[in-house]
ROFI-685450 format. One record per residue: x, y, z of N, C-alpha, C in turn. Coordinates in steps of 0.1 Angstrom, whole numbers, plus 5000, padded with zeros to 4 digits. Layout:
XYZXYZXYZ
...
END
This chain:
500849885000500050005000500950125000
500550234992501250354992500450464998
501050565004500350675010500950815005
500150915006500651055003499951155012
500451275011499851385019498851465011
497651485017496651565011496351675022
496751795020496551895030497451865043
496751845054497451805066497251655069
496551585060496251435063497151345054
497351235060498051125053496951025049
496851005035495750915030496350815021
495550705019496050595010495950634996
496950614988496950644974496750524965
497250414970497050284962497050174972
496250064969496249954978496149824970
496949724974496949594967495649524969
495449414962494149334963493949284977
495049234983494949184997494449295007
495049415005494649525014493149565011
492749554999491349594996490349495002
490749365002489849265008489649285023
490649355030490449385044489649515047
489249575036488449705038489149835035
490449825031491149945028490849985014
490850115012490550174999491350304997
491450344984492050464981491250584987
492050684993491350794999491150785014
491350665019491150635034492350695041
492050755053493050815061494050705066
495350735066496250635070496050585085
495650675094495350635108494250535108
493150555100492050465100492550325094
493350325084493850205078494650125088
495550195096496350125106495550075117
494450145120493550085130492849955126
492549955113491849825108492849715106
494149745102495149645099496349675107
496549615119497849635126499049585118
500149645120501449615113501249635098
500449735094500249765080501549815074
501849755062503149795055502749905045
503250025047502850135038504150205034
504250245022505450315016504950455010
505950545009505650675004505350654989
504350724984503950714970504950794962
505250754949506050824940505250844927
504350944928503450964916504150994903
505251064903505951094890506450964884
507050884892507550754887506350664882
505350664890504150584886503550634873
503450764871502950814859503850784847
505150784849506050754838505950604834
505850524844505750374842504350344835
503350414839502050384833502050424818
502650544815502750584801503550494793
504650434799505450344791504650214789
503850174799503050054797501950074786
501450194785500450234775501150234761
502350284760503050274747503250134743
503550044752503749904749502449844744
501349884750500049824747499549864733
500149964727499750004714499949894704
500749794708500849674699499549594698
498649614707497349544707496249624700
496349754701495249844695495849984693
495450054683495850194682495250294692
494150254698493450334707493750284721
494750344727495250314741495450444748
494950444761495050564769495350524784
496250594791496350564805495150594813
494750514822493650534831494250554845
494650674848495350704861494550674873
495150614884496550604885497150464882
496250364879496850224878496150144867
495650204857494950124847495250174833
494750094823494750134809493450114802
493150204793491950184784492550134771
491950034766492349974753491049944745
490850014734489749994726490049894715
489549764716489949664707488949634696
487949734695487049714684487749714670
487549614662488149604649489449544649
490049504660491449444660491449314667
490349274674490349144682490549024672
490049034660490148924651491648894647
492548994648493948974645494548874655
493948864667494548764677493648644678
492748624670491848504670490448534675
490448594687489148634694489448724705
488348784711488548874723489148794734
488748664736489248584747490748564745
491248534733492648504731493448634732
492948744728493648874729493848904744
492748884752492848914766493848824773
493748694770494748604776496148634773
496448664760497748704756498248834763
497348934764497749054770498049034785
497148974792497448954807498648864810
498848764802499948674804501248744802
501348824792502548904789502849004800
501849074804502049174815502449104828
501848984831502148914843503648864843
504048824831505448774830506448894832
506049014831506849134834506849164849
506149084857506149114871505049204876
504049234867503049324870501749244873
501149264884499849204887498749264878
498049194870497149244860495849174860
494749244858493449184856492649274846
492049204836491449274825490049224822
489249314815487949274811487549344798
486749274791486249334778484749344779
484149464776482749484776482349584766
481049594764480549684753480849834757
480849864770481150004774482350014783
483150114781484350134790484050124805
483050194809482650194823482450054828
481749974820481449834824482749754825
483649764815484849694816485749734828
485749864831486449914843485949844856
484549834857483949774869484249624870
484049554859484249414859485749374862
486649454856488049424858488449444873
487949544880488349574893487549514904
486249494901485349444912484549324908
484949264896484249144892485349034889
484948934881485848824878486748854866
486548964859487248994847486748904836
487548904825487148824813486248904803
485648834795484848894784483348894788
482749004788481349014790480549004777
479748904776479048884763478249004758
478249024745477549144740476049144744
475549254749474249264753473949224768
475049184775474849134789475549234798
475749354794476449454803475749474816
474449504815473649534827473649414837
473549294832473549174841474949164848
476049194840477349174846477749284856
477149404855477449514864476549524876
475349474874474349494885474749434898
475449324898475749264911477049314917
477749404910479049454915478849554926
479949584933479949684943479849824937
479249914943479150054938480450124937
481550064943482850124941483250114926
482650024919482950014905482450124896
481750224902481150324894482050454893
483250444900484150554899483550684904
482850684916482350804922483050844934
482950964938483751024949483550954962
484550954971484550884983483350924992
483151064993482051115002480751064998
480451054985479151004980479050854981
480150784981480150644984479750624998
480250705007479950685021478450715024
477950815017476450845018475650735013
476050675002475250564997475350445006
476450415012476650305021475750325033
475550455038474750475049473250455046
472950465033471550435029471350285027
472350205028472250065026472450015012
472950105003473150074989474550024987
474649894984475949834983476249794968
475249764960475349714947474849804936
475449794924475049884913473649864910
473149744911471749714908470749784917
471149804930470349874939470250024935
471350074931471450214928470650244915
470750144905470050164893468550154895
468050084905466650074908466050194914
466850294919466350414925465750504914
464650574917464150674908465150774904
465250814891466350894886466251044892
465151104893465051244897465551254912
465051174922465651184935467151154936
467551064928468951024928469851144924
469451224913470151334908470151444918
468951474924468851584934469751554946
469751434951470551404963472051384961
472451324950473851284948474451354937
473751434929474351504918474351424905
474551504894474551444880475751354878
476851374885478051294882477751144886
477051124897476750984901475850914890
474850994885473950934875474750914862
475651004859476450984847477350854848
477950844859478850724861477950594860
476750594866475950484865475550454851
475150554843474850534829476050484821
477250534824478450484817478750334820
478550294832478750154836477750064829
476550114828475450024822475450034807
476350124801476350134787475250224781
474650304789473550394785474150534781
475350564784475950694781477350664775
477650744764478950724757480050784765
481250714765482450764772483650754762
484150874758485150874748486550834754
487450774746488750744750489750824740
490550904746491450984738492750904737
493150864725494350774724495650844727
496550764732497950814735498750794722
499250904717500150894705501550954709
502550874711503850924715504351034705
505051134710505451254702506351214691
507251104693508151074683507550984672
506350944674505650854664505250934651
505650884639505250954627503750954626
503251074624501751094624501351194613
500251174606499651274597498251284600
497651404601496251414605495651524596
494351524596493551614588492251634595
491951764599490651804605489851874594
488451864594487651914584486652024590
486552134582485552234586484152184586
483852094576482552024575482851874575
482051804583482251654584482051594570
482851484568482751404556482251264559
481651204549481151064551481250974539
481451034527481450954515482750874514
482650754509483850664508484850724499
484450784488485450844479486250954486
485551034494486251144502487251074511
486850974518487750904528489050854520
488850794509490050744501490950854497
490350964492491151084488491951134499
491351154511492051204523493151104527
492850984527493850884531495050884522
494850894509496050904501496851024504
496251134506497051254509497751244523
497151184532497851154545498951054543
498750954535499850854533501050924526
500851014517501951084511502651174521
501951234530502551324540503351234549
502851124553503451034563504750974556
504650934544505850874537506950984536
506651104534507651214533508351224547
507651214558508251214571509251094572
508750974568509550854570510750864561
510650924549511850934540512951014547
512551124554513551204561514151134572
513451034578514050954589514650824584
514650794571515150674565514550554572
513150564573512350454579511250414570
510750294572509550244565508550184575
507250174570506150134579506149984580
505949934592505549794594504149774599
503649884605502249874610501650014609
500450024604499750154602498450154609
498050264616496750274623496050394617
494850374613494050484608492850514618
492850634624491850664634490850764628
489650744631488550834627487850894639
487651024639486951084650485651144645
484551094650483251134645482751254652
481751324646481151444653480551414666
480051284668479451254681480451204691
481751224688482851194697483151044698
482450964690482850824689483950804679
484850704682485950684673485950544667
486650534656486850404650488250394645
488750274643490150254639490250134629
491250144621491650034612493150014614
493549884615495049854616495449764605
496549794598497049704588498549684590
499149584585500549554587501149524573
502549544573503249514560504249404563
504549324552505549214554506949264556
507249384550508549444552508449594552
509449664557509349804557509049864544
508049964544507550014531507150164533
507350244523506950384523506450424510
505750334503505050364490503650404494
503450534492502150594497500950534490
501050514477499850464469499550314474
500650234476500450104481499850094495
500350174504499850174517498450224518
498050324510496650364510495750254504
496250184494495450074488495049964498
495949944508495749834518494449854526
494049984527492850014535491550004527
491649984514490450004506489249914511
489449784513488349694517487849724531
488749764540488449784554487649914555
487950014546487250144547485750124546
485250024539483850004537483149964550
483949914560483349874573483149984583
483650104580483650214589482250284588
481650304600480350374600480650514603
480350614594480750754596479750824605
478550754608477550824617477050954610
477151064618476651194613477851264606
478951194604480051254597481351244605
482551244598483851234604484451374604
484951414615485551544616487051554616
487651434619489151424619489651284615
490651274607491351154604492751164608
493251054614494751054618495350924613
496450934607497250814602498550804610
498750694617499850684626500650564622
501950584620502950474618503350414632
502550324637502850284651503950184652
504450134640505650044641506450074628
507650114629508550144618509850064619
510550054608511849994608512750074598
514050064600514950134591514750094577
514750184568514650154553515450254545
516550204540517450294532516950304518
517550394511517150414497517550294488
516750254479517050144470516850184456
517550114447517450134433516150064428
515150134423513950074419513850054404
514550124395514550104381515950104376
516349994369517649984363517649894351
518349934340518249854328518949714331
518249604327518849474330518449414343
517449474350517049414363516549274361
517049174368516749034367515349004371
514748904364513348864367513148824381
514148754387514048714401513948824411
514748934408514649044417513349124415
512849134403511549194400510449124407
510448994407509448914413509448934428
510648944434510848964448510249094452
510549204444509949334447508449334447
507849264437506349254437505749174448
506549074453506048984463505649054475
506349154479506049224492504649284491
504349354480503049414479501949304479
502149194472501149084472500949034487
501949014494501848964508501049074516
501349204514500649304522499249304519
498849284506497349284503496649164508
497349054508496748934514496648944529
497649004535497549034550496449124553
496249234545495249324548493849264547
493749164539492449104536492148994547
493048904550492848794558493648794571
494548894573495348904585496748854583
497748934587499148894585499548764591
498848724602499248594608498848474599
497948494590497548384581498348374568
499248474567500148464555501548424560
501948304556503148254561503748154551
504948104553505447994546506047894556
506347774551506847674560508347664558
509047644569510547634569510947504575
511947444570512447314576512947324590
512747224598513347214611514147084612
515347094617516146974618515646874629
514746794625514046694634513646574626
513646454632513146334625511646314628
511146364639509746354642508846434632
507946374625507246444614506546574619
505946574630505246694635506146814637
507446784639508346894642509246934630
509046874619509946894608509647034601
508547104604508247234598507747324609
507947454606507447564614506947674605
506047754610505547874603506447984605
506848054594507548184595506948284586
507248414588506648514580506948484565
506048524556506148494542507448544536
507948664540509148714534510348714543
510248624553511448604562512648554554
513848584558515048534551515148384552
515948324543516148174544516748134558
516248024563516747974576518047894575
518347844563519547764561519247614564
518147574569517847434572517147374559
517447244557516847174546516347034551
515446974544514946844547515846744541
516046624548516946524542516346474529
517246464519516846414506516546264505
517146194514517046044514515845994522
515046084527513846044535512646094529
512046024520510746064514509646084524
509046204522507946234531506646274524
505446244529504246274522504046424520
503246454510503046604507502046664517
501346584524500346634534500346544546
500446614558500446544570499146574578
498646474585497546484594498046524608
497546624614497946664627496746694635
496346604645497146484649496846364640
497646264640497346144632495946084636
495346014626494045954629494145804630
493445744639493545604641492945524630
493545404627493045314616493045174622
492245094617492144944621492844874610
493944804613494844734603495144594607
495344514597495744374600496944344592
498044294599499344254593499444104595
500144044585500343894585501343854596
502443934598503443914608503644044616
504244024628504344144637505144264630
506144234623506944344617506644374603
505544314598505244334584504244444582
504144504570503144614568501744554568
500744634569499344574570498944524556
498144414557497544364545496344444540
495644494549494544584546494344674559
493644784557493244874568491944944565
491344984576490045064575490345194581
490045294573490245434577489045514573
488445594582487245674580486145584574
486045464579484945374576485045314561
486245334555486545274542487645174543
487345054537488444944537489344964525
490644954528491644964517492544844517
492744784506493544664505494944704499
495944664506497344704503497944624492
498344694481498944624470500444614471
501044734475502544734477502844814490
503944784496504344854508505844854509
506344954517507744974519507945004534
508944944540509144984554509544854562
509744864575509444984583510645084584
510245204586511245314590510945354604
511845314613511645344627512145484631
511245554637511545694643511445684658
512545704664512545704679512245834685
511845834698511445964704512746044706
512546184706513646274709513546314723
514446244731514346264746514746404750
515546474741516046604744514846704743
513846664736512646754735511446714744
511746634754510746594764509946474760
510446384751509646264746510046144754
510346154766510946034774509845924775
508545964776507545864778506945814765
507345864753506745834740507345704735
506545634727507045504721507645534707
508445434703509045444689507945414679
508045464667507145444656507745374645
506945284639507345214627506445254616
507045334606506345384595506445304583
505345294575505245224563504645304552
505245304540504645364528503845254521
502545274519501745174513500945224501
500745144491499945174480498745084479
497545124478496445044478496045004464
495144904462494744854449494044964441
493445064448492745174442493745284437
495045274441496045364436496345474447
495745474458496045564469497445534476
498145634479499445614485499445684499
499645604510499545654523500745634532
500845704542501945694552501345654566
501545534570500845494582501945444592
501645434604502645384614501945314625
502845224632502345154644503245204655
502645244667503345304678503945204687
503845064685504444964693504144834686
504944724689504644594684503144544688
502544464679501244424681501144354695
502144274698502044194711502044294723
502544414721502544514732501344604732
500344574723499144654723499344774714
500244774704500444884695499244914686
499045034683497945074674498445134661
497645124651497945184638497345324636
498145404629497645544627497945594613
497045674608497245734595497845874597
499045894590499746024593499846114581
499746054568499846144557499546074544
499646154533499346114519500446154510
500746064500501646104490500946144477
501446234470500846274457500946174447
END
């Protein structure tokens, strides 16, 4: 727990979860806190250091969304609308965010909800996690009224009236509530229930390359948005050229006249500062933006950049291979803008004999890894992961199967080759795994399969289908 001086009083500035469970809270007098908890450990607050750390954490969180803002003194606002799909789902994004923060030694709890006020309350006074769409009222109603972010004196007055939960406060008639406790309490209640809009002003570091345009009259037509975007992209690329940098991630922020915001994020496979190409990457996503009553400001932010030196783009005798490589970057960028950069990849060899470990995904334009697959070990063109069980019959224990049943279809083996024994890799944690005997078999129908047995028949070994040959 940390304390600071307010006037002539020493009060609590921050309290850990264990301290809050004992009844301590921010704003409580230190003398009262020490009376409740003997041998209380309290240290002097360092607000300047806390503020700097929080801003640094907010800068780091921009990797998850372009709309991030510090929520002083100990929280972050992150608007993940439009970016959650890049991580798979809201649940996966939340799990990745909290686990990475925890690994940095920071105790973290997070929530996703339709309204910022609801997420704030569920993260601090609820179980956290993702609140289903349309269930905001149900999720907030049972929480403590401390989750409404109202002043301590008004909290005390509500407690004296026996109001402990948000649902109790929401059930009170609105006019008496406003007269007695003021409009700020009613506003915080509406924000937590999702009935009132709460804007989030994004943090944009000063050194981040940015181009913006504000309009005297709001715009809404798609053609106007594309025209402004191209102008902003040209301005941004001129800044990057002076810095010898290229874009790896671009964020496009829209500020509507009703103070609601929207954002689009795209990435590039390699550093790029071709304005026309970068603007083109937003074309399909621009159609998903709801302009409402009009957009009054557009901001283009290069949230991730890399060094990019000048290159020769036109020269007589340029080789076809180099030209194809130059075009490949734009193709990968467009595919990534359409389906997500994580889904655009290539496979690289891994030095391993276990089939599941022989490949790994790497970025589409990553440099060669230097690893190759063994030429003397033929492998199927397609692997099943995980392998699927088959029912097979072999004439002798070490012989290939005479026939097998896979996916309810019986296959008679005409030719077979093997076995090829693959032993577990103990250095990768396979101490309890069994050796596998692989066979390449060709059926009477012409199908060519790769199947294996994970132990001799006498030891209860089973047959598995692991791949197909072309």
